[in-house]
N, C-alpha and C positions, 0 to 999 in steps of 0.2 A: 304624233301627238301623245302626250302623257295620258294614261288612263285616270290618274288622279285629277280631281277637279275641285273647284271651289264654287259655292253658290254665287248667284249673281250679285247679291248684296251682303255686306258684312253685318251680321246681327250679333252684337257682343254678348248679350246677356247669358244665353245658354253656354256659349263658348267659355266665358270667364268662370262660370261655376264648374264646368267640366275640368278645366286645367288646374284650377285652385285645388279641387278635390284630388286630382291625380297627383299633384306635387306633394300634398300632405300624406296621402296613402302610401306613396312610394318612398317617403322620407327622403326626398331629393335634397333637402336642406339640413339634414342631420349629419354633421361630420363626425368622423371617428377621430378622437384626440390623438391617437397613435398612427393615424393614416398619413399618406404622403402629402407633400406640399407645405409651404410656409404658412403659418397660421395668420388669419385675418379675422378680427372679431369686433362686434358692436353689441352693446347692451341697449335695448330700446329705452328711451326715457319713459318710465312707466306712467301711462295715463291713469287718472283717477278711476277707480272701479265704478264710480257714479257717472262717469263722463260719457259724452257722445262725440263722435268724430266731427271736428270742425276743420275749417280750411287750413289753419295752422298745423294741425295734426297731419292733414293730407300732404302738405308740403314737406314736413319733417320726415314722414315715413317714405315718401317717394324718393327723396334724396338719399336716405339710408339704403333703400332697396337698390337704387342705381349703383351705389358703392359695393354692396354685397354681390349683386349679380355680375358686375364688371370684374371684381377680383376673383370670383369663381372662374370666370373665363381666362384669367391669367394663371390658372393652375393652383391657386391657393386654397387651403381648407378653411372655409368660411363658416363662422358661427355667429348667428344673429339671435340673441336671446330675447324672447318676448316676455311680457309680464305686465302686471297692474299694481297700482299703489292702493293701499287700504283706505287712504284719504280720511283719516280719523274724523275730522270735524264735519266734512261734507257728508260722509256716509251716516254718521250719527244723526245729523240733521234730518236726512231723508226718513230714517226710521222713526225719529221722534215726531215728524209731521204725520206719519201714518198712525202713530199711537194717539196723537191729538184728535184725529178724526174718530177714534174709538172712545174719546173722553178720558184718556189716560196719559200719564207721563212716565218717564223712565224710572222714577223713584217708586211708582206704584208696582212695577215689575220686580225691582231689585236688580243689583248688578249682574248676577249670573244669568237670570232669565232675559234681561235686556240684551246682553251680549249674544245669547243664543238666538234671539230674534234678529239681530243684525246679521249673524251668519246665515240664517234662513234667507234673508233679503239678498245677501251676496250670492248665495247658491242659485236663486231664482233669476236675478237680474245682472249679476256681476260679469257675465260673459258678453254682454251687448257690445261693449267697446272692442273686445277681441274679435268678435264676428265682423264688426265694421272694418277692422284692420285687415281681416281676410279679404273683404270685398275690394280693398285697395291693391291686392296682389302682393302683399309683403312676403318676401321669401325668408321668413323667420323659421327657426327650428321649434315647431310646436311640441316636440317631445320634451323640450327643456323649459317649458313655460313656468314662470315663477310669480309669486304673489308676496307682497311685503309682510304679510302676516302668516305665511305658510310655516310649517314646522322648522324647515332648514333656516329660513331667514330669521325666525324668532330666536333660534339658538345663537345665531351670529350676533344679533342685537344684544342679547343678554351678556354674551362673552365680551363684546366691546365695552358695554357699560361698566361691567365689573372691572375689567383691566384698567380703563381710564380712571375709575374711582380709586383703585388701589395705587395708581401712579400719581395720584394727587391732581388729576386733570378734570375730575368731576367733583363738584361740591354743592352744598345746599346753603341757600341764603335768601335774604329778602329781595323782592323785586316788585315793580309796579306793573299791574295787569289791567285789562279792560274788565270792568265788573258791572253786572246787571243787578241792581238792588231788588228788582221785582222777581227775576228768575233765580236770584241768589247763587250765581255761578260766574266764574271767570270765563271770558270769551277770547278766542284768538283773534288776531287782527282781521282775518277774512270772515269772521262772524259778525263784524261790526259794519253796519251800513251807514254811509254818510249822506245826510240830507240837508238841504238849505233850510235855515230857520231865521225868522225875524226876531231879533233881540235888541239889546241895548249895550252901549259902551258907557260905563260909569267912570267919570274922572274924579279921582280921590286924592286928597292932599295927605302926604306922609311927612310929618315934621322931621327936620334934621336936628340932631342933638346939639350941634354947634350953632344952630340958628338957621332960619330959612326953611325951605321945604322942597320936596320933589313931588310932582303930580303923576300919578299912575293911571293908565286907562285899562280897565278890565271888563270882561264879559261875565265874570263870576265873583261878585263882591263877597259872597258868603265864604269863599275859600281864603279870604285874607286872614281869617282867624288862624290858619296854618302856615302863614308866610314865615320864612326864615331868612330872607335876604331881599334886597332890591338890586336889580342889575341894570347897567347902562353900557352902551357901546364905548370901548376905550378910546375911540377916535372922535367921539361926539363932543365937540367943544362946549356944548351947553352944560354938560354934566360931568365930564371926566375929572374935573378938579375935586369932585366929591368922592371918588373911589378911595376906599380905605376909611371913610367916615362911617357914622352910624345914623340910621333913621329910627324913628319911634313908630311901632305898629299901632295904627289907630284902633281905638276901642279896647286894646289889650295892654299896651304900654311896653311890649317886649322890644328889646334892643335888636335892630336888624343891620347887618353889615351891608354897605354899598359896594358891590363887586363890579368889575369890568369884564365883559365877554363879547366876542365878535358875533355870537349868536343873536344878540339883540337887534331887532329891526328898527333902525332909526326913524323910518318913515311911518311906522304903525303907531297909532294913538299919539302919545306924547313923547315916545322914544325911551320911556322908563318902564321897566318890567318888574312886577311883583313876582317873587320866586316862591312857589309852593310845592316842594319836591314830592309830597305825599299825594297830590291831587292833580298833577299834570305830567304827561309823559315827557315833554321837553324839559320841564323844570326838574324832573327826576334826574335827568342826565346832567343838568347844570349843578344840581346838588351834589352828585357823585364827583363831578369834576372839581368842585370848589370845597368839598368836605363839609357841606351844610347839614344842619340838623334836619331830620325827617319828622315833621309834626303832623300826625294823622288826626284830623278833627271830624271826619265823617266815617261812620261805621258801615258794616256790610249791609245794613238795612236802609242806608241813605239818611240816617239821623245823626245829629251832632252828638259826639261822644264826650267822654270825661276830659279830653284835652282842650275842649272849647270852654270859654268862660261860662260860669255856672248859669248865667242868664239864658244862654242859648241851648244848653244841653237838653236832649230829648226832642228838639224841634226837627222836622223834616228839613232837607236842604232848601226846599222852596220857601218854607216858613222862615227859615233863618235868613234867607236872602232879603225878604221884606223887612225883617227886624233890623238887620245890619244897615240897610239903606236908610231906614228911618232914623237910626241912631247916628249915622254919619251926618245926615242932614241936620239933626238937632245940634250936633257939635260943630257945625260949620265946616265940615271936612269934605262934603260932597259938592264939587264945583260945577259939574255939568253932567247931563244924561243925554246921550245922542242915540238915535236909531241906528241899528247896525245889523246887517244880514251876514250870517256866517254859516259854515258847514259844521254840523253837529253829528257826532257818532251816536248811532241808535242800535239797540239790540235787535238782531234779525228776527227774534221770536216774538217779542211783545212791543217793539218800537219804543221802549223806554230809553231815556237818555243814558248813555254809558257813563259810569263814574270811574275814573282812574283810581286804583286801589292797591295799596302795598300789601303783599303777602309773601309767604315763604315758597321759594321755587328751587328747582335743580338747575345747575349751570355747567357748561363745559368751559374750562379755562383755555381759550383758543390761541392766545398769543404764541406759545411755543409751536403749536401746529401750523399757525398761519405763516410764520417765518419760513418754514421749510417749503410750504406750498407756493410762496411768492418766489423763492429762489429757483423753483423748478420750471418757471416760465421765463424765457423760452428755451432754457437749457435742455429740458427733457420733454416738455409739452409745448407745442406751438399752437397759438390761437389764430384762427382765420375768421374774418379779416383782422389784420394786425392792430387796428385801432382799438379793439376791445381789450388789448393788453393793459392799457393805461387805466381803464375802468376797473379791471381785475386788481391791479396793483393798489389803486386808491382805496378800494374797499378793504383789502387785507391790511393796508397800512393804518386804517382807522377802525379796525375791527374791535368790537366789544365782546365780552363774554356772552356765550350763547345760552339763552334760557330754553331748556329742553323739556320742561314739564308742562303738561296740559291737564286741566281739571275736567276731563271727560272720561268716558268709560271704554270707548271703542279704540283700541290701539295696543301697543306694547306696554303692558303695565310695568312700572319701574321696579326692577329687581332689588328692592331694599326693604328690610324688615326691622321693626323695633321690638326689642324684648320688653314685655310688659312688666317683668320682674325687676330688671336692673337698668332698663333704658338704653341698653347697648344697640347701636345701629349696625346692622349686618347687610352687607352688599355682596351678592354672590350670583354666579351664572346659573347655578342650580338651586332649587328651593331648599333652604336649610330646614332641618327637623328639630334643632335645638339651639339655644344660645351658646356660642363658643366661650362666653365669659362666665356665665353662671350655671349653664346646663338646663335652664328653664325651656319648656316646649311651647309656652304661650307667646307666639310671635305674630305680630300684626304687619301685613304688607302695606306699603305706601299706596294710597288711593289713586295717585296721579298716573297718567300714561305719558309716553314719550312723544315729543313733537314728530310728526310724520317725516320731516326732513332728516331726522336722526337715522331712521332705517334706510331712507333713500340714499343717504351719504355712503352707505356700505354696498350699494347696488352692484358696482363693477366686480367685486370679489365675492360677495355673499351669494350672488346668483350662480357662481361657478363652484359652490360647495364649501367655501371657507366657513368654519375653521378647520374642516377636514382637508387633508392634502389630496385633492381629487385629480384625476387625469385632466379634467377640463381646466382646473385652476393652473396646472403646470403648463398646459398647451396654450391657453387663450388669455392669460393675464400677463402683462397689461393689455387691455383692449387697444384696438388700432385707432379708432376715432370716436368722438362723441359728437353727434349732430343735435343741436338744441337751439332754443330761442334765447335772445339776450336777456329776457325778463327773469330767467332763473340762473344767471351767471353767478350770482352771490348765493342764493338759497341752496343751490344744488351743486354746481360745478366746483366752486371753491371748496365746499365741504367734502366732496368726493376726493378732491386733491389732498386735503388734509388727512382724511381717514385712510386713503390708499397708501400714502407715504408712511403713515404711522404704523399701520398694521401689516402692510405687504412690503414695505421698504422700497417701493417703486411707484411711480406715478400710475394712475388708473387708465390713462389713455395717452397715446402719442400725439394726437391732434384733437383740437376742439374746433368744430366748424359752427359758427354762429350764423344761422340763417335769418333773413329779414322778415318783416311783417307782410302778411297778405292783406292788402287794402282793397277798397272798392275802386271802380274805374276812375273816380275823381280824386283818388288818393286819400279818402277818408277811412278812418279805422272802422272795421265792421263791428256792428253791435245790434242787438235785438231792438233796443230802444229807438234807434234811427231807422230800423227796417231795411238796412242795406246788406244783410248777411246773405252770403251765397252758400247754400248747403251742399257739401261735397257729395253726400249720398244722393241728393236729388239730381245733381249733375251726372253722376254715374248712371242713374236710372235713365236719364234722358239721352246722354251722349256716349256712354261707355267709359270704363275705367281708363283705357289707354289715352283717350282724348283729354281727360282731366289731368292725368299724370304728365302728358307731354306739354300741356299748357303751362302748368306750374314750373316744369323744368326749363322751358323756353324763356321764362321771365325771371329765373332764379339767378340774377347777376349778383355777384358777391358784394355785400354792403348796400344793396339798393332794394327798397321795398317793392313788392309786386303790386301793380295795379291790375286787378282782375275784373273781368266782366263775363257774363254768360256768352256774349257774342264771340269772345276769343276762344272759349271752349268749343263752341259750335264750329268755329273756323278750323280748329285742329281735328274736329270730327271729319271734315272734308279731306284732311290729310290722311287720316286712317283709310278713308274710301279710296284715295289715290293709290296708296300702297296696295290695297286689296285688288284694285282693278289692274294694276301693273303686274301683280302676281298671277291673276287670272289670264292675262295676255301671255305671260311667260309659259304657264302650264299648257296653254293651247298650242304653243310652238316648241315645246320640249318633248323629245321622245322618252318613252319609259326607260329604255336602255340608253343612258347618256353616251355620246360618242367620246372616244378617248383622243384628246388632242392637247398638245402642250400649249400653254397660254402664250409662251414666247413666240410661237409660230402663228398666232392668230393675228395676221396683219390687217391692214386697212385702217383708215383714219378713225372710224367710229370705235373699233375694238381697242386699238392701242391707246386712244385718248381716254376712254372710260376706265380701262385697267390702270392707267397712270393716276387718274383722279381717285380711284378706289384706294390705291396705296397711300395717297396724301391724306384721305379721309381717315384711314386707320390710325395714322399717327396723330392727326388732329384730335380725334376722339380720345385716344390714350392720354395725351397731354392735358386735355380739358378736364378729364375725370381726376387725374392725380393732383391737379392744381385747383380742384373744386370750382372750376368754371363751368358749372352745369348748363348755363344758358348757351355758352359757346358750343358745347356738345350737341345740344338739341338743334340749335339753329344751323350748325354745320351739316348735320344729317338731313335736316329739312331741305336745305338748298340742294344738296347732292341728289336726294331722292326725287324731289319734285322737278327742279329745273334741269339738272344734268342727266340723270338716269331716265326719267319719264319723258320730259319735253324734248330732249335732244337725242340721247342714245337710242331709245326704243324707236323713235321715228327714223333715225338713220339706219337702224338694223333691219327694218322691215324689208328693204330691197333684197338683202341676203336671205332672210328667213322665208320670204315668199318666192324667191327666185328658183331657177333651175340648176344653178351651180351647187352641186351637193357638197363640195369641199368648203365653199364659202358659207353654206348653210350650217354645216357642222361646226365650223369655227365660231359663227355667231351664236349658236346654241350653247357651246361651252362657255363663251364669255357671258352670255345672258345668265346662265345658271350660276356661274361663279360670282358675278356681281350681285345678283339677287340673294343668293344664299349667304354670302359674307356680310352684305348690308343688313340682313335680318339679324345676324348675330350682333352686329354693332348697335343696332337699334333696340335689341331685346331688353337691356337694362331699364330703358325708359318705358317701352311698350311691350310688356311681357306676353299679353294674351294674343294680339293679332299676329305677332311674329311667330308664336308657337303654333297657332292654327295653320299658318301658311307653311311653316317648316315641315309639319307633319304630312302635308300634301305634296311636298317636293319629290320628284323622282330622283333616284341616285343616292338617297340617304339610307344607310344601312339601318336595320331594325334596332340595333343597340345604340343608335345615335338619334333616335326620334325625339328625344327630349332636348330642346334647344337650351334649356336652363343649365344643362351640364356640358354644353358644347364649348370647347376651348376657343379663345380669341383667334381669328384667322391670322395665319402666319404672314409676316411681311415678305414682299417680293421686291427688293430694291432694284432688281434688274429690269423691272417694268416701268421705272420712273424716268422715261426718256424726255428730257427737257424740250427737244426739238418738236415733239408731238404737240406740246402745249401751244407753241407759236403757230403751228399749222392749223390747229383747231380754232385758235383765236381769230385767225384770218377768215376761215370758213364761216364761223359763227357771226363774225362782224358783218360780212357781206350779206348773209341771209337776214340778219336783224335789220340791216340798213334798208333792204328791199321791203321788209315787212313794215318798218316805220314809215317809209314813203307812202306805201299803200294806205296805211291807217290815217296818216296826217291829211292826205288829199281825198280821203273818202272813196278810194277805188274799191269796187266790188271784190270781196275776198275770192270769189270763184274765177275772176278774170285773170287769165294768164298774161304775163308781162314779158317784155324783152329786157335783157340786162347786158350792159357794156361795162367792162372794168379796165381802166388804164392802169397797168401795173408798173412799179418802178424797176422791176427786174423780170427776166425770163423765168427765174425760179418760181416767183409768185404766180405767174401765168400758168406754169406747168402744174403747180399744186392745185389751182382752181380747176384746171382742165381735168386733173385726175379724179376730182370729185364731181364731175359734170352731172351724173345721174342724181346725186344727192342735192345739188344746187337746184336742178330743174324741179325736183320733187318738193323740197322743203320751202323754197322761195316761190313756188308755183310760177315757173317760167315757161315761155314758149321757145325762146331762143336765148343763147348765151355766148358771149365772146369776150376774151381777155387777152391782153398783151400790151407791151409798151407803146405801140403805135395807135391803139384804139382811141377814137374820139367820140364824144357824145353830142347829140343835137342840143340846141339851146333850150328847147322845151323839154327839159328833163328834170326829174327829181334827182338830187345829188347828195352824196355823202363821201367821207374819207375814212378808210379803214386801214390802219397800219401803213399809211403812205399810198394806198391804192385808192384811185378815184372811181367812185361808183356812179353810173348813170342809168336811170330808168326812163327811157323815152316815153313821153306822155301825150304826144300828138295823137288825137283820135281816141285817147283813153279818158282824158279829163276835159270837161266843158268848162274852160277857165272863166268865161264870162258869167255863166250861171252860178258857178261856185263863189265867185266874188260877190255877186248879188246876195246869195244865201248867207255868206259870212257877214256881210255888211248889215243885213237885217238883224242877225244875232247880236252883233256888237251894239246896235242901237238899243235893242231890248235890254241888254246887260247894263248899258249906261243908265237907263231909267231905273233899273233895280238898285244899282249902286247909289244913285242920287237919293232914293227913298231911305235906304239904310243910313247913309251919311247924315241926312237931316234928322233922323230919329236919334242918332248918337250925339249930334250937336245940341240937341235939346237937353239942357241941364236938368230940367224938371223930370224928364224920363229917366236919365242916368241916376238921379238922386233917389227917386221914389220906387222905381221898378226893382223887383227881386234881383239879387246879384247874378243868379244863374240865367235870368232872362236877358240882362245886359250882355253877359258873356256870350250868349248864343248869337246875339245880333253882331257882336264883334267877329265871331267865328264866321258868320254868314258873309260879312263884308270881306274878310280875308279870302274865302272861297270864290266869291264873285270876282275879286281882283285877279286871282290866279287864272280863272276861266277867261277873263278879258285879255290877260297877257298872252295866253295860248292862242286865242282867236286872232289877236293882232299879229302874232308871229306867223300864223297860217296865212293871213291876208297878205303880209309882206312876201311870204314865200310864193304864193300863187302869182303875185304881180311879177316877181323876179323870174319865175319859170315861164310865164306867159309872154314875157318880153314886152 
């Protein structure tokens, strides 16, 4: 018996902390760029520095970690770069909320002091998400941690901006933004909160210059003062004859072209759309597409400006709405006012209604970049699942110039300066000290910062040291794979492709794996508002990291969302315990000095079968990982460990391990050690902690190999894949299972020993079963056993057929058939009553119509389960009658 031992129960918490600390301190995951092995690299999708680990993160990180740990086992030098995103808007919001509690705003502090305050917050709280990533067991290289606002990445961002500007791919121009009139600032889309509001739909008559009129339905009558067109659907037979004509703008008299565009929703309102490019995001795009005039009539304060008719100038937009409606009514142009509930954008700060507002912004001219990024898929980069390729193409084919400026303070400030003397615009990677045109030193830097996605787009090469030619960049770019969610395929993946190709002349990654959503057990999206969120950190505290990781992996089928419940995580906690208990059994039966025996000499059905299955599992795991079939990897290992290794092999091996035959015992020990140790290595990428703890306790592992994370993948032994062994084991398992099923179906006491008769089609099958007599007697709990072509079973027998072999379990004196038939009959009567009650309830239309959907569904599920139970009992009754004669 080995001196090494494991505690009775697996308690993950101290163990996880111990090994996570060990791996970080020993720099187990810090590769030498010049070291041996083919490179394999991943850059982590950087979570927001304000973020907390959610189940989507947990899935994403688990899958990346599986890939990294697996490829280390293949002898590759693996780099997994960790880091966080400065999350400009989200982080600034957090700090501004803090200031609000102090009765201050960012303008009270000024730009420099405010940014210093944000850096203080980041220093205090910015590592929370990274520590949560540690809890998940991620094998990242913590020595190469990056932040999108660190010095190296800031240098890369400025270099990229300057180059793109001087190449003519960055320019400055007008664009429509979300504007809060109360806070007096532009807001990014994710700063706008949408809420339902009750409003009205005003139907307004727009006269046509040739006679007749078009009727427009709008929720914002005050903006008609800035209309520059009327749009209809080109296939709408009610209106398409007017395309190319002109309407007259009510109250203003301006001539408006009638245009045709597929964007118009024929079913909404009247099917005619007023186009106000300066005051509606969608109208802005229509205006750009059709070359319409942009007439801005509402200013930054939410008041009507000089472009509005004199009567309305200076009014608030709310006052103007009342005045316009009254004037339209007076002129007979207001035909109808209907109640209308719609979604309205609100400022996250003050809840004021957002006003679309045209202002000057910076843009990237993306068409030239997009064309190359499109051509690279799938030629240089493959997307898994393949269905996402079409989505990627569609977005790139319809791409618009990218607005990269944001009117906030936290972020990469745009490296552009204006000379106060001559007005020259200077864009440079390094701060200029004087104007290159006139020599003046009074230079004013642009106030805006860059969109967070701009710095994120450089992540695969900026994290490796670009623009310097570093050893990491030479060894690990392009990265091997990007694992991410579908929601940032456009925001991030496509932009990384564009920037990687433009600045590195190579794609940033060879593969993109798009993982699915983690939903609740009913398939609903998790959200705090519905209260169905499962917190990964709470699950780790309760069940351990390995249980959570294995659950996510087992359900990570490509292209299918994961339906997650706490019960499933708890279920795989039992699997962790199963592995632990199997390891404890092995350690109690393994010597400290392992016997030396060749596996090819370890005969016997149990040994040859489990070694053959081990070889199959090695290949199954390898293929599953390289093909991103993570669920197949997990489920294959689960079946092998639980059903085959624990339930069959360990039970079959006990005879040799406990017996007096020292040769047989030594062979069983070698096989037991080999299968356990190699299975731990296969399982390690999914369950790093429990496998490491067991590995460290195994006898026969040299001191320099005590870290399973650095253990190579077990070598293949094709000579052990004997096909004949599979057939022999299938017959043995089939016979044992048949006896167990007969025992269970007929309610025979598990402790009762039975007789077994097997009529075999050949002497070979009889000889095989005879050769495993001790195992049959033990595993099937038999008193007597006989097999052969001439064997006959009595009529009162439980029967089954296994690979052409007829199995008979004599039941005379074992089962009281009359009593069993009475018992089953009573159960069937009771079930029939229960079925009747549920059927009546579901036949009641009042119940089905009025009861909550989940209550009705529960009743239907109950009926299904009762029907299944009834079918099983009916089959048992028929079997008892046939056996009893």
